[in-house]
N, C-alpha and C positions, 0 to 999 in steps of 0.2 A: 657765034654758032647759035642757030635757032633752037629754042626749047622744044623738045619732042612732046607732042600732046597724046595722052593715052586715049585709046578708043573706049575705055570703060570709065564709068563714074566711080567715085570713091566708095559708094554703097555697094556697087557691084563687085568690088575687089575684096570686100569683107567676106570671109568664109560663110557659106550658106548651109543650113541644115538640109539634108537630103531625105525626102519622104519615100520610104520603101513601101511598096504594096505588100500587104500580108495576106497570103492566101489561107483561108480557113478550110480545114478539112471537115466536110459535113459528117455528122455522126449518123449511123444507121440504128434506128431504134427497133427493139423487139419487145413489144408490150404484151403482157399477159393480163387479161381481165377475168378474174374468177367470179362465179355466181355468189351473190351475197347470202350468207347463212345466218347473220345476226337476227335476233327477234325483231319482227316488224319492219325490217329493212327491205324495201322493194325497188330501190333505185339502181341505176347502172351509170358508170362514169362517162361512157362515150355512146352517142347515138350512132346508127348506121351511117348517117351523113358525115359525122365527124371521123369515123373509121375510114370512109372513102377519101376524105381529105388527107389523112395520114398515110394511107397505103399508096395513094397516087404520088406521094413524095418519096416513094421508095422504101417505106418502112413496113415492118410486119406487125400484125395484131393477131394474137391467139386468144379467142374468147371461149369461155365454157358454155356449153349448151344450156339454153334457157336463162342465161344471165339477164337478158332484156325482157323476160316474159311479162313482168308486171307493167312495164312501160309500153307493152304491145309492140315490142320489137322482136321479130321472129329470127330464128337461126338463119333462115333463107335471106332475110334482109341484110344480116351481117355478112353472110357468104357472098352475096351480090355486091357488097361494098368492098370486097377484097380481103375480108378477115378469114382466118382459118378457125373453124369451129370444132371443138372436141368435147367429149364427155369425160375425158381423163383429167380429173382435178389436179393430180400431181404434175402433169405435163404443163398445165397453165402456171402453177406456182414455181416451175423451174425456169421461167422466162427471166432474162436479165433485168427487166423493169416490170414491177407489179403495180397495177392501178386498181384501187379499191375505194369504196365509200367508207365502210366501217373498218377500223383497224383489225388486222388478222388475229384470229384466236391463237392460243398456244399450240393447238394441233396444226393449224395452218402454217405457223412459223416453222414448225418442224419440216415442212415440205419445201420451204424456201432455201435456195442455194446460198452459200457464202458469197459475199460481195454484191448482193442484189441491191437494186435501187427500189425502195418501197415508197409509193405516194398514196397516202390515205388520210382519213381523219386521225387525229391523235386521241382525243377524248381523255384527257389527263385524269379526270375525276374517276374514270372507270378502270384505270389501269393498276397493275401491281408491280412491285419491284422486280419480280422474276421476268416480267415481260421485257423490261429494258436490259436486264442481264442477258436474256436470250438474243436480243438484237446485237448486243456487244460481242457475244461469243461467235456470231455468224458474220461479224464485220460488215453489217448492213449500213447503207446510207439511206436515211429515212426523212421524208418531208411530210409535215402535218399541214394539209391544205387549208385548214382554218386559220393558220398563221401567215400564209402567203400574203404579201402586201402589193397593192397597185402603185402606179407612179404617184398618185395623190396621197398615199399613206393609208388608204382604206383597205379593208379585207374583202376582196371581190366575191369569194365563194360564200362567206358568212353573210354578206350583204344580199346576195342573190337569194339565198335560202330564207333570209329574214323577210324579204319582199313577199315570198310565197306564203310564209307563215302568217304575216300580217293580213294579207288579202284573204287567206283561207279562214282565219279566225272569224271574220264577219260572215262568210258563206256558211260556215259550220253553225254559227249562232242562229242564222236565218233558218237553217234546216231544223235545229233543235226546237225553235220556238213554235213550229207548226204543231198542230194537235196530234199529228201522226207520231211525233217523237216525244209525247208527254209534255209538250210546251203549253204556253197559255194562249196559243192560237193567234198571236200577233204576226204581222208580215211587214217586212221592210218595203219601201216603195212610195211612201208619202201619198197615200190614196186620198183623193179629195174628200174633205169633210171628216177625216179620221186623224186624230193627233199622231204625229210621227213617233217612231220608236226612239226611245232615249238610250243613248250609248255612252258609257264612261270608259275611257281608255287610260290606263296607267302606263306612262312611259312614252316619250316623244322621240325614241330612236327610230331605226328603220322599220321594225315591226309595227310600232305605234303609228308611224307615218302612213304605211300602206293600209293598215286597218282603218285609219281615219279617212284616207282617200276612198276606200271601198264603201264605208258606212255613209259618208256624205253623198257619194254617187248614187246610193240607194235611198236617199232622201231622209236619213236619220238626223236627229238632233244629237250632236257629238260634243262631249266635254273631255278635254285632254288634260291630264295632270302629270307634272314632272318636277323633279327637284331643281332642274337647271332652266333658268330663264333663257339662256342662249339656245337650248334645244327647242323650247317653246316658240321662240322667235323664228327659228330656222324652219320649223314644221309649217308655220303659217306662211312664211315666204315661199317655201317649196310648193305648197298646194295652191297658192295664189288666191286664197279666199279667207274671209274672217269667220272664226268660230270660237267657242268658249275655250280658253286655256287658263290654267291656274297652276301656281306652285303648290306643292303638297302641304296643305294646311288642314289639320284635323276637322275643323268646323265645316269648311267648304266641301271637303271630301265626303264626310258623313252625310251631309245634306244631299249631295249628288247621288250617293250610293242608294239612299232610301227611295229615290225617284226613278232610278234607271231600270230599264228592261234587260239590258245586256252590260256586263262588266268584262272588259278584256284586260288581262294582266300581262304587260310586256315590259317588265322592269328587270334589269340585270344588275348584279353586283359583282364585286371582284372575285369572291369565292362562292357566294351564295346570294340568291335574290333576297332583298329585304322584305320582310312580311309587313305589308302596308295595310292589309284588310284583316281586322281581327274577327274572331268568331261572333262577337256581339254585333259587329257591323253587318256580317252576313245574315244574322237572325233578324235584322231590321229591314232587310230587302223585301221587295214585293214577292208575293207567292208566285212561283213559276218563273221568276227571273232566271237568267242564264249567266253563268260565270265561265269564261274561256281563259284558263290560266296557261298562257303560252310560256311563262317563266318556269313551268314545272320541271324542265330539264336541269334547272339550277336550284331546285328546292321549292319553287313556287312562291308567289307574293301574296297568297291568300291563306290564312291560317287553317281553313277547313279543307284545303286541297290535298288530294291523295292521288298518286300515279294510277292512271287507268291505261287501257290498251285500245288499239283500233277495233278489236273484236267486241269489246265491252266498254265503250268510251265514257259513259255518263253514270253519275250517281246523284242522289238527292241528299241534301243536308239542310235542315231548317226550311224545308219546302223550296229550296233554291237548287236548280240543276247545275251540277259541276261537270265541265269537260276538261280533263287534265291529262291529255295524251302527249307524251314526249314525241319529238320527231314528227311534227305535223306535216312537213313537206313530203314525207314518205307516203302520205295518204293520196297525194297527187303525183304518182310515180313518173308518169310521162313528162309532165311539165318540169318537175324537179330535175329529171335526167337530162332533158334538153338544156335547161339553164346551166347545170354543172358542166355539161359537155361543151357549151359555148365558151366557157372560161378555160377548161383544160386544153382544148385543141390548139389555140395560139401558143400556150405555154410549151406544149410538147413539140410543136414545129419550131419554136424558138430555141429550145434545148438542142434539137437536132441540127439546126442551122449553125449554132455556135460550136458544134463538134462534140456534143455530149454534156451531161450535167456538170461534170468537173469544170469545164471551161465556162459554162454559163454562170456558175456560182461566183466566179471571180468578178464578173461585171454586173450581175443582176442582184442588187441589194434587196429588192422585194422578194425574190425567190429565196435568197439566203436567209431571210427572216423566218421562213417556214421550216428550215433545216433543224432537226433535233438530234440526228445521229449522222456522223461522217466516218465511214469505214470502221464502224464499231466504236467510235469515240463519241460520248455524249457531249453535245454542244449547246444544250439548253439549260440555263441556270435555274429556271423555275422547276424543272423536273428534278434537277440535282438537289435542290433545297427540299422539295416535297418528299423525295424518297431516300435522302441522305446518300447520294451517289457523287462520284467525282466527275467533273466536267472540264472541258477546255474551250476557250474562246475560238470560234470558227475562224475569225480574222487572223489568228496566229497560225492556223493550220493550213490555210489555202494561199496565204501571201508570203 
């Protein structure tokens, strides 16, 4: 009897996995954008163009009247983009998702409904224990946007604002150096026959890199100091040109400080910026030299630095002009708002595409790193240690 031949191969007879198509239910977002009330805060999270992109995808945006005033975004601009505009602050804070620049005040927290999603800066150093207890009592899910990570592990919003702060520091120094602002009358620009402005930059991070880029572009002689040789190598590679770099050695630094016209401090520490420039070093600087201490929001890296405001930004110490305003990006409200908006918009559309924040947190590790409260449960160990609170690992809560 002839052997029967199977029409299937041996591999085809082995049970195969079946791939089922999973249909995601798109989430519908209802985002509230209140007007910023914090001192000196002039930015807004979403531009009208960003609102148009969100509303055209079927989502709702409720914005408080005059929220975009300082960025020169009118209520009409937002209304034409599909947003609902209201003067009722309580109505905005009653939205299921709240989008803010600064963290809400205790009074604003009172207006937020239970189970709301809050996306804002956290600013841990300015908070109190009661703030987190209030979030817990309202079972709020909160994201600190300065902790959200990109695919490459960087912090996109921090980086964007650092780029603005770095570029702005050189523009501000240029403005202060003019005779109009009590400066010594020097100008950036490398004018023929005139020695170029000497700039010393402390820190080769993002702020330092963009300050260096701007200063070199304006024809200055730039010297960059940093404790990390890797960062110094990286800044030269990123800018594609050779300039003076040095690790922080007291002798070299003191020599550079005495000769410079502008000193830009852009050094960050874990809890506080290290003080690298002593009062004696400041007293040895040129008369009319300018110090821009960008690190002032973390205590400052110059011993003589004191916090100033956008309304009264400079003071003199040892005949050296100091500019020590925290939150420099807020001085350029439109540029900062557009930059932040460019980052927020894809995240919001991504959250909606995944069916809401809950689903997105399962798969998006970068977004999960920004989470510090999940339905009223603290999920950030740093906050727990700082304020002596209980916390739970987010990975144990959502998986």
